[in-house]
N, C-alpha and C positions, 0 to 999 in steps of 0.2 A: 975478345968476344964480349960484347955488352949483352946484359941480361936486363929485361924489364920485369919488375916485380909488381904484382897486383897490389894496389893500395887497399890498406885495411878499411872496412866500412866504419865510418864515424858515427857514434851514436851519443846523443846528449840526453840525459835523464834529468827531468826538472822535478825535484822532490824525492826525498830518500825514505818514505814510508814503505810498508811492506810491498806494494806494487813496484815502486821505483827500485827498491833494494833488489828484489828478484829480477827485475829487467836488466839492471846494471850487471848482476852476477851472471845471469844467463848469457848476455851479450858478450862479456869478456870471456866466458868459457867457451863460446863459439868463435872466438878469435877476433872480435871487433875491438875498435879503439873507443873506450867509453869514458865519458866524463859525467860525473853525478854532481849536481848543484842541489844543495840543501841548506836551509837557513837556520835550523835549530839543532841538528845532529841526525846522524844515520839512524833509521828507524822511524823518524818523524813523530808526529803526536801520538800514533798508535803505540809506540813503544815508551815514549817519554812522558806523556800526560794522559794516555787513555787506556789502552788494553792492558798493558802490562801492569801499570800500577792499580788499575781498578780490580783486576782478577786477582792481584796480590792481596788487596784489601778484602775481597770476598773471601779468600782463603783464611784470613784471620777470623772473619766472621764465622766461617764454618767451624773453625776450632773452638770458638766460644760456644756455639751451639752443641758441639760434641761433649763439652764439659757440662753444660746445663742439662743435657739429655741423658748422661751417663747413669743416673740413678734409676732409669727405667730398665737398664740392663744389670741392676744389682750393684753398681760401683758407687760409693758414697764417699764424699770428701768432708773430713772433720779436722779440726785442730782442738788443742786443749786449752781452756781457760786457766786462770791463775788458781781457781779452786779445783781444777782437774776435770771439770765437766766438758763433754764434747760440744764444740761450737762450730756451726757450719760457716766456713769462710766465704767471703763474696768473690765473685769472678770479676776481676778488674781488667779494664783494657787501657794500656798506655798508648794513646792515639798518636802522641809525639814520636814515640819509638817506633810505632807501626809505620807512620808515614816516612820516617827517616829510612826505615828498612826498604819499603817498596820503591821509594825514589832511588835508593842505591841500586836496587835490583834493575830498575829501568835504565839507569846510566850504565851498569855493567853490560846489560844486553845491548844497548846502543853501541858501546865500544867494541864488543865481540863482532857485531855486524860490520862495524867499520874495518875491524881487523881483517875480516874475510874478504872484503872488497879490495883493500890494498894488496892482500896477498894475490889476488886474481889480476892485479894490474890496473884497477879502476882509478882514475884521477878524480879527486874529491875536492870540490870547491865550495867553501861556506860563504853563503850570501843569498841575497834575493834575486831570483831569475825571472826574465820575461822574454818572450818571443820577440825576435825582430825579423819578421818575415817567416818563411816557411823552413828556412835552413840555418838560422842563426839564433843563439840565445845569449842575451846580454845579462851580466851578473853585476849587481850592485853589492859592494862589501859593506860591512857594519861600520860602526863609529860615529862620531859627531858629524863628520863630513862625508857621507857615503859617495864612493867613486864607482864608476863603471869599468869593469874589465873590457878589453877588446872581446868581441863576440866569440863564443864557441861555435864554430861551424860544425854542421852535422848533416849527414845523409839522412839519418832517421832521429826523430825526437819522440820521447816518451814523456807525457805530462802525468805526474802523480802528485799533485799538490794537496791532496786532501780536503778536509772540511773543518769548520770551527762551529762551536756551539751557537745556536741561534740566540740573539738577545732581544728582549722585549723592551721597548722604550718606557713601559710602565712598570718594569721590574728590572732596573738597570743593575747588573752585577757590580759589587764594589770590592770583592775580593776578601771581605771580612765577615759580614753577615748575609749578604745576598750573593750567592755563588753559582758558577757553572760547574760542570763535573771536573773541569781542568784545574779548579782553584781549590777543591776540597782538601788537597793534600798539604795545605798551609795551616790547617786547623791543628791546634796544640792539645785539644782535649775533646772528648765525645760530645757533640751538641746535647744541650739538655733536651731540647724540643726541635726536631728538624722538620720543616714543612718542605714537601717534595711538590713542585708544580710540574705535572705531567706524568701519565702512567704508561708511557710507552716502555720500551726496552730499558733504557738508561734509567729512567725514573724508577722503574720496579726494581732493577737491579741494587741500586743504592738504597732505597727504601728498605728492601730486605736486608742488606748488609748492616745498616746502622741501627735497625731494630735488633739485630743480633748482638751488636756491639754494645747496646744498652741505652740507645737514644729513644726517647718518646718520638714517634713519627706520625705525622698527618700526611696522607697522600691525597692530593687534589687531582681528580680524574674528570675530564669532561665528558667521558662516555658512561654507558651502563656498567661497564666491567673493566677491570684493569687489563692491560696488554690487548687492546681492541683488535690489533691486527693479527693475533695469533689464534691457535685452535681454541674453541670456546670452552671445551671440557677442560683443556689444560689451564686456561685463564681462571676458570671457576675454582680449580685446586688451589692455585696460588693465592687467589684472593681469600679463600677460606683459611689458608695457613696464616696469611697476613693479619686477619682479624683475630684468629686465636692466639697469635703471638702478641697481641696488644695494639696493633696498628689501627689508627683510625683512617678509614677510607671513605672519602667523600666523593660518591659517584654523581654523574650529571651535574658536576660543578665546574665552573670556570673562574679562574683567578684573573679579575680585571687589573689588579695592581699589587705590587709589593713594595713596602717602604720600610726604612729604618725607624726604630723607636729608640728611646733612651737605653734600653737594655737588650734589645733584640729586633724582631721584625713583625710586621703585621701584613697579612694578606687579605685583601678585600675581594669577595667574590661577586659575581655578576648579579646576584640576588640580593646584595646588601649585607650578607653575613660577613663576619670577619674572623680570621684565625690568627692567634698570636703565638709566636714561638721564639726560640733563641736564634735560630738560623733558617735560611731558605735555600733550597737547591732549585734552580730553574732548568728543568730538563725538557725543552719543547722542540727538540730536533736540532738539525745542523744546517749550515749553508756551505756550499763548495767554495774553495778559496781561488776561484777562476776570474775574479774581477781584476781589470788592470794589468793583466800579464800578457796582453797582446794576442790573445786567442782569435778573437773575431777579426782583427786586422790581417791575421795569418790565414783566414778563411776557414777556421774551425767552427763548426755548427754547435750552438749551445741550445739548451731547453730555455724556458721561460724562467725556471728556477735557478738557472746558471750552470747546470750540470752539463758535461760534455757528452754529446751523442756519439756512442760507440756501437760497433757491431759485434759479433760473437768471437772475433779474433782480436778485439781491443782496438781496431782501427777507427780513426775519426773520419770526418768528411774529407780531410787532406790525406792522400795516399802515403805519404812519408811521416805522418804524425799519429801516433798512438797515445792512448791514455788509459790509466788504471787507477782504481781505488774509489774512495768516497766522492771524488770530484766528477765521477761518471754517472751514467744512467743505470749501471748495474747495481747489485745489492751491496749495501755498505758493510761489507765484512772483511776483515783482515785476509781470510783464506781466499775470498774472491779476488781481492787486489793482488795477492801473490800470484795466483793463477793467470789474472790478466797480464801481469808483468812478464811472466814466462811465456805466455802465449803470443804476446806482442813481439817478443825477441825471435821466437822461433819462426814466426811469420815473415818478419823483417829480414831475417837472414836466410830464408829459403829452407829452413828445416821442416820436418814433418810437424804438423800441428793438428790438434783436435780442438775444433770450436767449442767454446764453453756453452754447456747445456745448464741454464739456471735452475731448472727443475731438479738437477741432480746435486745441487748444493746442500750439504749438511749444515744447519745452523743451530746455535744453542743460546739459551737465555740463562744467565748465571744467577738466578734467584736461589732460594732454598725451599723446596727441591727445585732442580734445574728442569728446564724444558727444551728438548732436542727435537728437531723436525728435519724431514727430507722428502722430496718428491711432491706429488699432488696433495692437496689438502682435502679435508673432509667437506668443506664448504664447496669446492669445486666439483666433487663428486655428487653432492646433494643438488647442485645447480645443473648437473648434466654436462658440464664442461669435460669431464672424464667419467668413463664408465668403470666403476669398481665396487668391490664388496668391502665391508668394514667390519673389523673384529677387535673388540676392546677387552683387555684383560687387567683387572685390578692388581697392583703390585702386592697388595696386602696378602694375596693367595700364594705368593712365591715364597718357598721355605727359607732362602737366604734372607729375604726381606724381614720375615718374622724373627729370625735370629739376631738381625741388626737393629730390630725395633723400628722398622719403616712402617708407617701407617698410611701415609699419602702417596699417591701416584698411580700410574698405570702404563701399560704399553698398548698402543693402537696401531693395527696394521692394515694397509690398503692394498688389496690385490685386484688385478684386472679381471672383470667378469668374463668367465669362460676359460680363459687360459691360465689364470692364477698367477700371472706375473706381477711381482712386487712393484707397486708404482708409488709407495710412499708410507709414511708412518710417523708417529709421534710417541715419544717417551717422556714421562714425567717422573723423575726419580733423583735421588742423590747421584751426582756425577753421570747425568744422563749424557753428557758430552763424551764420556768415555764408552757409553753403551751403544751409541747411534752408529758407529762405524760399520757393523755388520749390515744394518739397514742401508747405509749409503752404497756399500758394495753391491747389495742385491738390486738396489735401483739402478745404479750405473751399468751393471752387466746384465740386466733384465732377467735375473733369476726368478723362478717360480717359488711359490710357497713350499711345495714339495721338495725343491732342491734345497731351500734354507732348512727345512725340517730334517733333512738326511744329515746335516751337519751335526757333529757332537758337541753338545754344550756341557760345560763342567757342571756337575751336581754336588752341592748346591751352588747356584750362582744366579745373579740377577739377570744375566743374558739368557738364562734357561727360560724366562718369560717370553723372549723372542721366539725361541723354538717352539714353546707351547702354543703361541698364537699361530705360528705357521702351520703346526700340526692341526689345529682346530679348523684351519681353512683348506685342509686337504681337498684337492680336486679329484672327483671320482670320474675316470675315463669311460 
């Protein structure tokens, strides 16, 4: 007696960053035949040259700050001179060792992710992939004479090719003095004077980190304030801390060009002023890696900027093609890419799926202090797009913050007018990324401020400020 077995669904994932990795993992766990094509290594640029190394660098910067600020808590560092007198030692950062460590961490994370995929039965091909129609992916191998594999046939394709640093013709990176954020890890010593062009998230994070590591930093911002797309109160705190720590912030300034000099770089501003430094980081956004990989030929719609249009289940204009990560029109966050990858697989495989709600996404900026946000913004409330009440509580009033010597930051809570449902919030604090999760839960599950206030917060703790803010917004029925 002959039995007919249902053929496994064939899935091809192009790009192994957070979105592609999660799509491949979820697809394999749901029983699909999954092939992942990745050119640099599992984890993609997020793990190898972006999120993992940059946040590892920032962790080192935080350690340097902790040492420098320990005296405020009564901890003093001294060594003895030959005459027996106490001498304050310098805090030195071995950047070559730091970069070696963080690149090693990135490689290990990539290898761990690869091991997980192989364990689940995912086939991994290293090379450059491109679509050949809507059901086929062609892969070019590396080497001096790249060759094409026979196409990988697939019922479902997930595109997760990420994005690359935007380059300016007038500030062409050379990998030595004029750098993108992927090239910073080649530095052997802390830059004497780092010029940062761009005051968005990436520019602000690296400006903050290198100031803590001992660089003189000049931040060139074309806007009135650093972090122009963020909560205005939060950005004001960060800019105040930047300046207090010795950073030069040039607001309403635009860099027309950056050029090499004999011993460094010179940035020329649009008003004719010049800034000389030892190195320059160009952080002016990113461009999606969607050019020349057959998307338009396969019928996949792109925006004018080259991003892939996707809906809330990560589906593109072609029913069997999905996309995840920085190459799409959703938020360029690793957490969003991962969620898109899983959501795409659940939808493609017919599993239960919850469409992604962008307003529920918690985001964080890893400056010192950090800025964490979720839900509606104060600007949207003030413009009438959302109806809500706002309560702001300075972190300096928190008992744990006083014990830790924290002077900057706040907790801000947004609640729906009338019902008291939590619709958003902002936290500016050390490790705000660890504090925002309760707010994210409240927004996701539509908890009221009274429900949040009824949960017990440890005393003393920084999260106690969340409970205090919720209590202050008590809704009287």
